[in-house]
C-alpha positions in Angstrom: 0.0 0.0 0.0 1.7 3.3 -1.1 1.8 5.7 1.8 0.2 9.2 1.4 2.5 12.2 2.0 1.6 14.8 4.6 3.7 18.0 4.5 4.1 20.5 7.3 4.7 23.9 5.8 5.0 27.4 7.4 7.5 30.2 7.9 10.6 29.6 10.0 10.4 29.2 13.7 6.7 28.4 14.0 7.5 24.9 15.4 7.4 22.6 12.4 10.1 20.3 13.7 8.6 20.2 17.2 5.2 19.2 15.7 6.9 16.7 13.4 8.6 15.0 16.4 5.3 15.1 18.4 3.3 13.4 15.6 5.8 10.7 14.9 6.2 10.0 18.6 10.0 10.5 18.9 12.7 13.1 18.5 13.9 12.5 15.0 14.6 16.2 14.0 17.0 18.6 15.5 15.0 21.3 17.3 16.5 24.7 18.3 14.9 28.1 18.9 16.7 29.5 15.9 15.2 29.8 12.4 16.7 27.4 9.8 18.3 24.9 12.2 16.7 21.7 11.0 19.5 19.7 9.4 18.6 16.1 10.3 15.9 13.7 9.2 13.2 15.1 6.9 10.5 12.5 6.9 9.1 9.6 9.0 6.3 7.1 8.8 3.5 7.3 11.3 0.0 6.0 11.8 -3.3 7.2 13.3 -6.7 5.5 13.4 -5.2 2.6 11.4 -4.1 4.8 8.5 -0.3 4.9 7.8 1.2 8.0 6.1 4.6 9.6 5.7 5.1 13.0 7.4 7.4 15.5 5.8 9.1 18.2 7.9 9.8 21.1 5.5 11.8 22.8 8.2 14.7 20.8 6.8 14.6 23.2 3.8 15.3 26.3 5.7 18.7 27.1 4.3 21.0 29.8 5.6 20.2 32.4 8.3 20.9 35.3 5.9 18.6 33.9 3.2 15.6 35.8 1.9 13.1 33.8 3.9 10.1 35.7 2.5 11.1 34.3 -0.9 12.1 30.8 0.3 9.0 30.1 2.4 6.8 30.7 -0.7 8.9 28.4 -2.8 8.9 25.7 -0.1 5.1 25.9 0.1 4.8 25.5 -3.7 7.1 22.5 -3.7 5.2 20.9 -0.8 1.9 21.4 -2.5 3.2 19.8 -5.7 4.2 16.6 -3.9 2.0 16.2 -0.8 -1.5 14.6 -0.5 -2.4 16.8 2.5 -0.7 20.0 3.7 -0.6 21.1 7.3 -0.1 24.9 7.3 1.5 25.8 10.7 1.2 29.3 12.0 2.3 30.9 15.3 -0.6 31.8 17.7 1.8 33.8 19.8 3.0 36.1 17.1 -0.2 36.3 15.0 -0.5 36.7 11.2 2.6 37.9 9.3 3.2 38.8 5.7 4.9 35.4 5.2 1.7 33.6 6.4 -0.3 35.6 3.9 2.0 34.7 1.1 1.8 31.0 1.9 -2.0 31.2 2.3 -2.2 32.7 -1.2 -0.4 29.8 -2.7 -2.5 27.3 -0.8 -5.8 28.9 -1.8 -4.8 28.5 -5.5 -4.0 24.8 -5.1 -6.4 21.9 -5.1 -4.7 20.1 -2.3 -6.5 19.7 1.0 -5.1 22.0 3.7 -5.4 22.1 7.5 -4.4 25.3 9.3 -2.9 24.6 12.7 -2.1 27.5 15.2 0.9 26.4 17.3 1.9 27.7 20.7 -1.7 28.1 21.7 -0.9 26.9 25.2 -3.1 29.3 27.1 -6.8 30.1 27.0 -6.1 33.6 25.8 -4.1 32.4 22.8 -6.6 29.7 21.9 -9.2 32.5 21.7 -6.8 34.6 19.6 -6.6 32.0 16.8 -9.8 33.3 15.3 -7.6 35.9 13.6 -6.2 33.2 11.3 -9.6 32.7 9.7 -8.5 35.8 7.7 -6.2 33.5 5.8 -9.3 32.1 4.0 -8.4 28.4 4.4 -11.3 27.3 6.6 -11.2 26.0 10.2 -8.1 26.8 12.4 -7.0 24.1 14.9 -5.3 25.5 18.0 -2.5 23.3 19.4 0.7 23.3 21.4 3.2 21.0 19.8 5.6 21.1 22.7 2.9 20.1 25.2 0.9 17.8 22.9 -2.3 19.8 23.3 -4.6 19.5 20.3 -2.4 17.1 18.2 -5.0 14.4 18.4 -7.6 16.7 16.7 -5.0 17.5 14.1 -4.3 13.9 13.4 -8.0 13.2 13.1 -8.3 16.0 10.6 -5.3 14.6 8.6 -6.8 11.1 8.4 -10.1 12.5 7.2 -8.4 14.3 4.3 -6.1 11.4 3.2 -6.9 9.9 -0.3 -8.8 6.6 -0.3 -6.7 3.5 0.2 -5.8 1.8 -3.1 -4.0 -1.6 -3.1 -0.9 -2.0 -5.2 -1.2 -4.7 -7.8 0.5 -8.0 -7.0 4.2 -7.9 -7.8 4.7 -11.6 -8.3 4.8 -11.5 -12.1 7.6 -9.0 -12.5 10.3 -7.1 -10.6 9.8 -3.4 -10.1 12.8 -1.2 -9.7 12.7 2.4 -8.4 15.5 4.5 -9.8 16.2 7.0 -7.0 18.9 9.5 -6.0 19.8 13.1 -5.8 19.4 15.5 -8.7 22.1 15.3 -11.4 23.5 11.9 -10.5 22.4 10.5 -13.8 19.0 8.8 -13.2 17.6 10.1 -16.5 20.7 9.1 -18.4 20.6 5.6 -16.9 17.0 5.1 -17.8 17.4 6.4 -21.4 20.5 4.2 -21.9 18.7 1.1 -20.7 15.7 1.8 -22.9 17.9 2.7 -25.9 19.7 -0.6 -25.7 16.8 -2.9 -24.7 14.6 -1.5 -27.5 11.7 -3.7 -26.4 9.2 -1.4 -24.6 6.2 -3.5 -23.7 4.0 -0.8 -22.3 4.0 2.6 -20.7 1.9 3.1 -17.6 1.4 6.6 -16.1 2.9 6.6 -12.6 1.2 7.9 -9.5 3.9 10.5 -8.9 4.0 13.8 -10.7 6.4 13.9 -13.7 7.2 10.2 -13.5 6.5 7.4 -16.0 6.6 3.7 -15.3 8.1 1.7 -18.1 7.8 -2.0 -18.6 10.7 -3.6 -20.5 11.7 -7.1 -21.4 15.1 -8.0 -20.0 16.4 -11.2 -21.4 12.9 -12.7 -21.2 12.1 -11.3 -17.8 9.5 -8.5 -17.4 11.0 -5.5 -15.5 9.1 -2.4 -14.4 11.3 0.7 -14.2 9.9 3.4 -11.9 11.5 6.7 -12.9 12.0 9.5 -10.4 14.2 11.6 -12.5 11.6 14.3 -13.1 12.7 16.3 -10.1 15.2 18.3 -12.2 13.4 21.2 -13.8 14.3 23.5 -16.6 16.1 26.8 -15.8 17.4 27.6 -12.3 17.1 25.0 -9.6 14.8 26.3 -6.8 16.7 26.4 -3.5 15.9 23.4 -1.4 14.6 21.3 -4.3 17.3 18.7 -3.7 15.9 17.7 -0.4 12.4 17.7 -1.9 13.6 15.0 -4.3 13.2 12.8 -1.2 9.5 13.2 -1.4 9.3 11.8 -4.9 11.7 9.0 -3.9 9.5 8.0 -1.0 6.6 7.4 -3.3 8.7 5.3 -5.7 10.2 3.3 -2.9 6.9 2.3 -1.5 5.8 0.9 -4.9 9.0 -1.0 -5.7 10.5 -4.4 -5.0 14.0 -3.2 -5.4 15.5 0.3 -5.0 18.4 1.3 -7.3 20.0 4.1 -5.4 22.1 6.1 -7.9 25.3 7.7 -6.5 27.6 10.2 -8.3 31.0 8.5 -8.5 32.7 11.9 -8.6 30.8 13.6 -5.7 30.6 10.5 -3.6 28.0 9.7 -0.9 26.0 12.5 0.7 23.7 12.7 3.7 20.7 12.7 1.3 21.9 9.4 -0.2 22.0 7.8 3.3 18.6 9.2 4.2 16.9 7.7 1.2 18.8 4.4 1.7 17.6 4.4 5.3 14.0 4.8 4.2 14.3 1.9 1.8 15.7 -0.3 4.6 12.9 0.8 7.0 10.4 -0.1 4.3 12.0 -3.5 4.1 12.8 -3.2 0.4 15.5 -4.7 -1.7 18.3 -2.3 -2.5 21.3 -2.0 -4.8 23.9 0.8 -4.7 24.5 2.0 -8.3 27.7 4.2 -8.6 27.2 6.1 -11.9 29.8 8.1 -13.9 32.4 5.5 -13.3 34.0 6.5 -16.6 35.1 9.8 -15.0 37.1 8.1 -12.3 40.9 7.7 -12.8 41.6 4.0 -12.0 44.3 1.6 -10.9 43.9 -2.1 -10.3 42.7 -1.2 -6.7 40.3 1.6 -7.4 37.1 -0.4 -7.4 38.0 -2.2 -4.2 39.0 0.9 -2.4 35.9 2.8 -3.6 33.6 -0.1 -2.5 35.3 0.0 0.9 34.5 3.7 1.3 30.9 3.1 0.3 30.6 0.3 2.9 31.8 2.8 5.5 29.1 5.3 4.5 26.3 2.7 4.4 27.2 0.5 7.4 23.6 -0.4 7.8 23.5 -1.8 4.2 26.3 -4.4 4.3 24.0 -6.8 2.4 23.4 -4.4 -0.6 25.3 -5.1 -3.8 27.4 -2.3 -5.2 27.5 -1.7 -9.0 29.9 0.5 -10.9 28.2 1.7 -14.0 28.4 4.5 -16.7 25.3 5.7 -18.4 27.4 7.5 -20.9 29.4 4.4 -22.0 26.6 2.0 -21.0 29.2 0.1 -19.0 27.6 -2.6 -16.8 24.1 -1.2 -17.1 22.7 -4.7 -17.7 23.8 -5.5 -14.1 21.1 -3.2 -12.7 18.2 -5.4 -13.9 20.3 -8.6 -13.4 20.9 -7.8 -9.8 17.3 -6.7 -9.2 16.0 -10.0 -10.5 18.5 -11.8 -8.2 17.3 -9.7 -5.2 13.7 -10.4 -6.1 14.4 -14.1 -5.9 16.1 -13.7 -2.5 13.0 -11.8 -1.2 10.9 -14.8 -2.2 13.1 -17.4 -0.4 11.6 -19.5 2.3 13.7 -21.4 5.0 12.4 -24.7 6.3 11.5 -24.4 10.0 13.7 -27.2 11.2 16.8 -25.9 9.4 16.0 -22.3 10.6 15.8 -23.4 14.3 19.1 -25.4 14.0 20.8 -22.2 12.7 19.4 -20.0 15.5 20.3 -22.6 18.2 23.9 -22.6 17.0 24.0 -18.8 16.9 22.8 -18.7 20.6 25.5 -21.2 21.6 28.2 -19.1 20.0 27.0 -15.8 21.4 25.4 -15.5 24.9 22.0 -13.7 24.7 21.6 -10.5 26.7 20.1 -10.4 30.2 18.5 -7.9 32.4 18.7 -8.0 36.2 20.0 -11.5 36.0 17.2 -12.7 33.7 18.6 -13.9 30.4 16.8 -13.8 27.0 15.5 -17.2 26.0 14.6 -18.0 22.4 12.2 -20.9 22.3 11.3 -21.2 18.7 11.6 -19.4 15.3 9.5 -19.5 12.2 9.4 -17.7 8.9 5.9 -16.3 8.5 6.1 -14.6 5.1 8.3 -13.7 2.1 8.7 -10.4 0.3 10.1 -9.2 2.6 11.4 -12.3 4.4 9.9 -12.1 7.9 10.9 -14.2 10.9 9.0 -14.4 14.2 11.1 -15.3 17.3 9.1 -16.6 20.3 11.0 -15.5 23.4 10.5 -15.2 27.1 10.5 -11.4 27.1 10.9 -9.2 24.0 12.2 -6.4 26.1 15.4 -8.4 26.7 16.2 -8.2 23.0 19.0 -5.6 22.6 19.4 -4.1 19.2 23.0 -5.3 18.9 21.8 -8.9 19.5 19.0 -8.5 17.0 21.6 -7.3 14.5 23.7 -10.4 15.4 20.8 -12.7 14.7 20.2 -11.0 11.3 23.8 -11.4 10.3 23.7 -15.1 11.2 20.6 -15.6 9.1 22.3 -14.0 6.2 25.4 -16.1 6.7 23.3 -19.3 6.6 20.7 -18.4 4.1 21.8 -15.5 1.9 19.1 -12.9 1.5 21.5 -10.8 -0.6 20.3 -7.3 -1.3 17.1 -7.4 0.7 16.1 -6.2 4.1 14.7 -8.9 6.4 12.2 -8.4 9.2 12.7 -9.8 12.7 9.7 -9.9 15.1 10.0 -10.9 18.7 7.0 -12.2 20.6 6.6 -13.1 24.3 5.7 -16.7 25.1 6.2 -19.0 28.0 8.1 -22.3 27.4 4.9 -24.3 28.1 2.9 -22.3 25.5 5.6 -23.1 22.9 5.5 -26.8 23.7 1.7 -26.8 23.5 1.9 -25.0 20.1 4.3 -27.7 18.9 1.8 -30.5 19.8 -1.0 -28.8 17.9 
């Protein structure tokens, strides 16, 4: 199910990052009382009333303290409107309406996107009464809230869920592999796509994508159907709008949700950036397959050790993706481009792999013998039984005495052992820990 996007827009220092953290339930963005300080994570998945959606913190686009914020906030609002399914327009109840608020409201009124106006810092009865002034914006009801204290956020979430588009199931992916070509602007996504299509020459069909400016293209790759999800449309003619690079993440999120395998394109000359690792992290959290595609390899001066050394540096940047294949390609010379589809097909097969229960439990028992499980207050973690409950992504349920005893480092150890025994190259795997008593597990085995 592709997740809808909900963007929080507003002028600097109205509390966008604080509200973002409150709605996703954890501190995932840097919050300081200075405009333009958000430099950390830009998006997170959350859920309310059984509806999942992706929340975007546009505070991450506030650039330099000396920037012309009047100009930037309008551009940011326009970008958010273009990509989001629902827009939360955050204003400051303490300061009242400003010229920047009026500029953003003008953009929002001209759009067809659903908008919720939220007046932050309404943490007293007087300020809650004062929010009536924001009806002047002409965007309908105004919801008073205090992001820092959590007041009114439930009403805001209720309003967001009511405005989300209807749920539409994604078609079954069993018959083909879908590859999302993602990455920062100007890393060569369009060139890679055009080079693949130019060489394959067998275009089966063209299906309009669900993201703006994107086209899904089905090709035949050596007898295998492959769906290419293009996200290259983020580059626009003329001058690049400030902040647009980070907004490329919004388009990437949509594509990742719809894909089996994510082909993350990296510029060989520029190397890995924070934005690359952010997008890769989202792909991992969505439990997708992933391949790291280093483009423009033709521009790198090489020795017999260049590829090995470069791969080592990439592994250092993507420590959480030690299972992801690294491909060195050139869209310009078409060097190794066939490996993108070849590797995706191999990852797709790994995602469909199922491990017999007996063999799986033997491997986990051996892992536990070789590495003592963690304990808390003298109470050790016990793993009674493991079973694989689904494929695509491979999902394993561990029945344990207390899930709270599972330290993240031990979970990572178990994942690494599963990979050592059974492969799962290129795909995230999901580990779930459920509490059971030893007697309950024995009874389940008898049934």
